[in-house]
SEFI-725579 format. One record per residue (C-alpha): residue number from 1; z, x, y; residue in three letters. Coordinates in pm, whole numbers. Example, Ala and Ser with C-alpha at 12.3 -4.5 7.8 and 13.67 -1.06 7.14 Angstrom:
2
+-----+--------+--------+--------+-----+
!   n !     c3 !     c1 !     c2 ! res !
+-----+--------+--------+--------+-----+
!   1 !    780 !   1230 !   -450 ! Ala !
!   2 !    714 !   1367 !   -106 ! Ser !
+-----+--------+--------+--------+-----+
END
This chain:
224
+-----+--------+--------+--------+-----+
!   n !     c3 !     c1 !     c2 ! res !
+-----+--------+--------+--------+-----+
!   1 !  -3081 !   -232 !   3077 ! Met !
!   2 !  -2790 !   -392 !   3213 ! Asn !
!   3 !  -2474 !   -359 !   3004 ! Val !
!   4 !  -2144 !   -545 !   3064 ! Ala !
!   5 !  -1833 !   -359 !   2900 ! Val !
!   6 !  -1527 !   -566 !   2855 ! Leu !
!   7 !  -1178 !   -426 !   2929 ! Gln !
!   8 !   -843 !   -575 !   2821 ! Phe !
!   9 !   -492 !   -459 !   2836 ! Pro !
!  10 !   -486 !   -179 !   2579 ! Gly !
!  11 !   -839 !   -124 !   2559 ! Thr !
!  12 !   -881 !    262 !   2570 ! Asn !
!  13 !  -1259 !    335 !   2502 ! Cys !
!  14 !  -1442 !    132 !   2788 ! Glu !
!  15 !  -1499 !    445 !   2987 ! Tyr !
!  16 !  -1639 !    636 !   2659 ! Asp !
!  17 !  -1855 !    338 !   2608 ! Thr !
!  18 !  -1962 !    340 !   2981 ! Lys !
!  19 !  -2067 !    699 !   2963 ! Tyr !
!  20 !  -2253 !    675 !   2650 ! Ala !
!  21 !  -2454 !    373 !   2765 ! Phe !
!  22 !  -2535 !    544 !   3102 ! Glu !
!  23 !  -2636 !    866 !   2930 ! Lys !
!  24 !  -2919 !    664 !   2775 ! Ile !
!  25 !  -3040 !    514 !   3073 ! Gly !
!  26 !  -2825 !    194 !   3121 ! Ala !
!  27 !  -2648 !     52 !   3410 ! Asn !
!  28 !  -2309 !    -53 !   3325 ! Val !
!  29 !  -2034 !   -256 !   3471 ! Gln !
!  30 !  -1681 !   -289 !   3332 ! Ile !
!  31 !  -1557 !   -645 !   3339 ! Ile !
!  32 !  -1176 !   -723 !   3347 ! Trp !
!  33 !  -1050 !   -987 !   3093 ! His !
!  34 !   -932 !  -1227 !   3363 ! Lys !
!  35 !  -1287 !  -1283 !   3496 ! Glu !
!  36 !  -1415 !  -1622 !   3412 ! Ser !
!  37 !  -1802 !  -1535 !   3406 ! Lys !
!  38 !  -2030 !  -1250 !   3307 ! Leu !
!  39 !  -2241 !  -1109 !   3567 ! Pro !
!  40 !  -2601 !  -1240 !   3592 ! Glu !
!  41 !  -2878 !  -1047 !   3410 ! Asn !
!  42 !  -2667 !   -881 !   3155 ! Ile !
!  43 !  -2889 !   -782 !   2861 ! Asp !
!  44 !  -2595 !   -659 !   2636 ! Leu !
!  45 !  -2220 !   -724 !   2626 ! Val !
!  46 !  -1988 !   -469 !   2450 ! Val !
!  47 !  -1655 !   -518 !   2340 ! Ile !
!  48 !  -1517 !   -169 !   2321 ! Pro !
!  49 !  -1238 !     -6 !   2095 ! Gly !
!  50 !   -887 !     31 !   2173 ! Gly !
!  51 !   -576 !   -181 !   2107 ! Phe !
!  52 !   -607 !   -491 !   2301 ! Ser !
!  53 !   -269 !   -643 !   2372 ! Tyr !
!  54 !   -115 !   -362 !   2158 ! Gly !
!  55 !   -240 !   -530 !   1865 ! Asp !
!  56 !    117 !   -684 !   1885 ! Tyr !
!  57 !    -12 !   -989 !   1651 ! Leu !
!  58 !   -297 !   -916 !   1467 ! Arg !
!  59 !   -570 !   -672 !   1612 ! Ser !
!  60 !   -807 !   -898 !   1837 ! Gly !
!  61 !   -607 !  -1206 !   1803 ! Ala !
!  62 !   -470 !  -1238 !   2158 ! Ile !
!  63 !   -798 !  -1094 !   2309 ! Ala !
!  64 !  -1015 !  -1385 !   2176 ! Arg !
!  65 !   -827 !  -1618 !   2406 ! Phe !
!  66 !   -897 !  -1422 !   2718 ! Ala !
!  67 !  -1052 !  -1581 !   3024 ! Asn !
!  68 !  -1386 !  -1383 !   2980 ! Ile !
!  69 !  -1446 !  -1491 !   2627 ! Met !
!  70 !  -1559 !  -1832 !   2701 ! Glu !
!  71 !  -1838 !  -1683 !   2889 ! Ser !
!  72 !  -1900 !  -1439 !   2601 ! Val !
!  73 !  -1934 !  -1745 !   2357 ! Lys !
!  74 !  -2165 !  -1906 !   2599 ! Glu !
!  75 !  -2363 !  -1611 !   2636 ! Tyr !
!  76 !  -2372 !  -1561 !   2248 ! Ala !
!  77 !  -2482 !  -1921 !   2199 ! Ala !
!  78 !  -2787 !  -1861 !   2431 ! Asn !
!  79 !  -2903 !  -1566 !   2238 ! Gly !
!  80 !  -2734 !  -1295 !   2430 ! Gly !
!  81 !  -2679 !   -958 !   2258 ! Lys !
!  82 !  -2306 !   -857 !   2181 ! Ile !
!  83 !  -2194 !   -539 !   2033 ! Leu !
!  84 !  -1821 !   -515 !   1902 ! Gly !
!  85 !  -1698 !   -159 !   1816 ! Ile !
!  86 !  -1368 !   -133 !   1639 ! Cys !
!  87 !  -1108 !   -334 !   1816 ! Asn !
!  88 !  -1428 !   -515 !   1960 ! Gly !
!  89 !  -1533 !   -593 !   1589 ! Phe !
!  90 !  -1199 !   -731 !   1541 ! Gln !
!  91 !  -1203 !   -950 !   1843 ! Ile !
!  92 !  -1544 !  -1077 !   1746 ! Leu !
!  93 !  -1402 !  -1168 !   1401 ! Leu !
!  94 !  -1089 !  -1334 !   1558 ! Glu !
!  95 !  -1324 !  -1551 !   1781 ! Ala !
!  96 !  -1536 !  -1664 !   1499 ! Gly !
!  97 !  -1852 !  -1511 !   1650 ! Leu !
!  98 !  -1878 !  -1297 !   1314 ! Leu !
!  99 !  -1766 !  -1400 !    940 ! Pro !
! 100 !  -1484 !  -1225 !    766 ! Gly !
! 101 !  -1143 !  -1083 !    856 ! Ala !
! 102 !   -961 !   -746 !    901 ! Met !
! 103 !   -668 !   -636 !    701 ! Lys !
! 104 !   -464 !   -325 !    720 ! Arg !
! 105 !   -630 !     -7 !    591 ! Asn !
! 106 !   -564 !      5 !    195 ! Ser !
! 107 !   -401 !    356 !    244 ! Ser !
! 108 !   -156 !    182 !    503 ! Leu !
! 109 !   -219 !    466 !    756 ! His !
! 110 !   -413 !    512 !   1057 ! Phe !
! 111 !   -749 !    682 !    979 ! Ile !
! 112 !   -919 !    925 !   1240 ! Ser !
! 113 !  -1199 !   1128 !   1130 ! Lys !
! 114 !  -1561 !   1165 !   1109 ! Phe !
! 115 !  -1697 !    936 !    849 ! Asn !
! 116 !  -2068 !    922 !    690 ! His !
! 117 !  -2251 !    577 !    716 ! Leu !
! 118 !  -2550 !    435 !    534 ! Lys !
! 119 !  -2787 !    232 !    701 ! Val !
! 120 !  -2832 !    -80 !    499 ! Ile !
! 121 !  -3040 !   -311 !    703 ! Asn !
! 122 !  -3211 !   -204 !   1027 ! Asn !
! 123 !  -3414 !   -544 !   1081 ! Asn !
! 124 !  -3219 !   -612 !   1418 ! Asn !
! 125 !  -3201 !   -459 !   1754 ! Lys !
! 126 !  -2902 !   -228 !   1702 ! Phe !
! 127 !  -3038 !    -27 !   1419 ! Leu !
! 128 !  -3403 !    -52 !   1464 ! Asn !
! 129 !  -3462 !    334 !   1543 ! Lys !
! 130 !  -3304 !    410 !   1222 ! Leu !
! 131 !  -3455 !    383 !    858 ! Glu !
! 132 !  -3289 !    207 !    564 ! Ile !
! 133 !  -3066 !    436 !    374 ! Asn !
! 134 !  -3044 !    695 !    666 ! Asp !
! 135 !  -2720 !    860 !    674 ! Val !
! 136 !  -2540 !    908 !    994 ! Val !
! 137 !  -2204 !   1064 !   1089 ! Asn !
! 138 !  -1995 !    866 !   1300 ! Ile !
! 139 !  -1621 !    886 !   1396 ! Pro !
! 140 !  -1365 !    624 !   1281 ! Ile !
! 141 !  -1011 !    559 !   1420 ! Ala !
! 142 !   -847 !    233 !   1289 ! His !
! 143 !   -544 !    107 !   1114 ! His !
! 144 !   -670 !   -241 !   1029 ! Asp !
! 145 !  -1034 !   -161 !    947 ! Gly !
! 146 !  -1038 !   -315 !    598 ! Asn !
! 147 !  -1303 !   -557 !    610 ! Tyr !
! 148 !  -1271 !   -880 !    406 ! Phe !
! 149 !  -1483 !  -1161 !    310 ! Ile !
! 150 !  -1485 !  -1408 !      0 ! Asp !
! 151 !  -1748 !  -1353 !   -276 ! Glu !
! 152 !  -1942 !  -1666 !   -127 ! Ala !
! 153 !  -1934 !  -1516 !    214 ! Gly !
! 154 !  -2052 !  -1174 !     75 ! Leu !
! 155 !  -2342 !  -1336 !    -99 ! Lys !
! 156 !  -2445 !  -1492 !    215 ! Glu !
! 157 !  -2412 !  -1154 !    401 ! Leu !
! 158 !  -2641 !  -1015 !    133 ! Glu !
! 159 !  -2897 !  -1268 !    135 ! Glu !
! 160 !  -2926 !  -1276 !    520 ! Asn !
! 161 !  -2945 !   -904 !    562 ! Thr !
! 162 !  -2634 !   -910 !    766 ! Gln !
! 163 !  -2487 !   -598 !    632 ! Ile !
! 164 !  -2558 !   -307 !    865 ! Leu !
! 165 !  -2374 !    -11 !    761 ! Leu !
! 166 !  -2155 !     94 !    458 ! Lys !
! 167 !  -1921 !    387 !    418 ! Tyr !
! 168 !  -2054 !    687 !    226 ! Cys !
! 169 !  -2048 !   1042 !    178 ! Asp !
! 170 !  -2289 !   1306 !    321 ! Glu !
! 171 !  -2549 !   1237 !     40 ! Asn !
! 172 !  -2537 !    863 !     81 ! Gly !
! 173 !  -2317 !    779 !   -210 ! Ser !
! 174 !  -2095 !    492 !   -131 ! Leu !
! 175 !  -1741 !    585 !    -68 ! Ala !
! 176 !  -1493 !    369 !     44 ! Asn !
! 177 !  -1266 !    511 !    320 ! Val !
! 178 !  -1044 !    197 !    396 ! Asn !
! 179 !  -1059 !    -69 !    128 ! Gly !
! 180 !  -1338 !   -291 !    269 ! Ser !
! 181 !  -1508 !   -518 !     61 ! Val !
! 182 !  -1850 !   -371 !    -77 ! Ser !
! 183 !  -1772 !    -41 !    149 ! Asn !
! 184 !  -1869 !   -239 !    443 ! Ile !
! 185 !  -1852 !    -66 !    797 ! Ala !
! 186 !  -2057 !   -314 !   1004 ! Gly !
! 187 !  -2223 !   -657 !    991 ! Ile !
! 188 !  -2421 !   -884 !   1213 ! Cys !
! 189 !  -2447 !  -1260 !   1251 ! Asn !
! 190 !  -2738 !  -1468 !   1094 ! Lys !
! 191 !  -2921 !  -1485 !   1418 ! Glu !
! 192 !  -2892 !  -1090 !   1468 ! Lys !
! 193 !  -2776 !  -1116 !   1827 ! Asn !
! 194 !  -2412 !  -1020 !   1751 ! Ile !
! 195 !  -2307 !   -679 !   1603 ! Tyr !
! 196 !  -1980 !   -551 !   1487 ! Gly !
! 197 !  -1884 !   -229 !   1328 ! Leu !
! 198 !  -1552 !    -14 !   1297 ! Met !
! 199 !  -1702 !    329 !   1359 ! Pro !
! 200 !  -1745 !    454 !   1722 ! His !
! 201 !  -2106 !    536 !   1786 ! Pro !
! 202 !  -2015 !    606 !   2142 ! Glu !
! 203 !  -1813 !    907 !   2042 ! Arg !
! 204 !  -2096 !   1054 !   1877 ! Ala !
! 205 !  -2353 !   1113 !   2157 ! Ile !
! 206 !  -2337 !   1490 !   2217 ! Glu !
! 207 !  -2342 !   1772 !   1980 ! Thr !
! 208 !  -2116 !   1950 !   2199 ! Leu !
! 209 !  -1833 !   1698 !   2063 ! Leu !
! 210 !  -1947 !   1738 !   1692 ! Gly !
! 211 !  -2253 !   1503 !   1647 ! Cys !
! 212 !  -2496 !   1291 !   1841 ! Asp !
! 213 !  -2575 !   1053 !   1552 ! Asp !
! 214 !  -2456 !    763 !   1755 ! Gly !
! 215 !  -2743 !    787 !   2030 ! Val !
! 216 !  -3015 !    638 !   1819 ! Lys !
! 217 !  -2778 !    353 !   1721 ! Met !
! 218 !  -2721 !    279 !   2099 ! Leu !
! 219 !  -3082 !    341 !   2202 ! Glu !
! 220 !  -3200 !     57 !   1973 ! Gly !
! 221 !  -3091 !   -178 !   2236 ! Phe !
! 222 !  -3321 !    -20 !   2478 ! Leu !
! 223 !  -3638 !   -160 !   2278 ! Asn !
! 224 !  -3657 !   -509 !   2423 ! Asn !
+-----+--------+--------+--------+-----+
END
């Protein structure tokens, strides 16, 4: 599997993401935001976490205008798979590639800790190695991770099985950590080729670092 990891000024998880995908056997290239084209023969584009452009406007609002994003949009329109993690999720929302928006955490504070997630839908490439209602323990680290969508949009997400993950406790009972509508931690598009989540699966790939629950999540993309 060939993976392209995007890099913007302020990105800080690109090398963690590269390491994680290489660990599961992928070939990974880091692509600078000023490039105008994605490499040929890419199987997955990952927009990693960090603080693109320092989050000086809204998180992801400046990165959406980067040169490389035109190629990313074209890639997406042709059915290419894209994964946005944390700031990457924010960028996908700002670019209109996923529905909804991000607000400041309801606590108004940055949150950094391991947090449990419940698998809501697995009929997609990303979570196909997990079962519905599985609970995984994945780090979160965000200040603007409060996912918002209106009632009509939420109903559409539910009807189209676009809700991937929800925040929960270790027993799988829903528990909202940041104010997100319906406890949502991750979603996909209707076509199920674009995925976004606030938690960081690339930080949960080795038991030495606390947990390897992220491995099965990333390995889902290997099943072509």
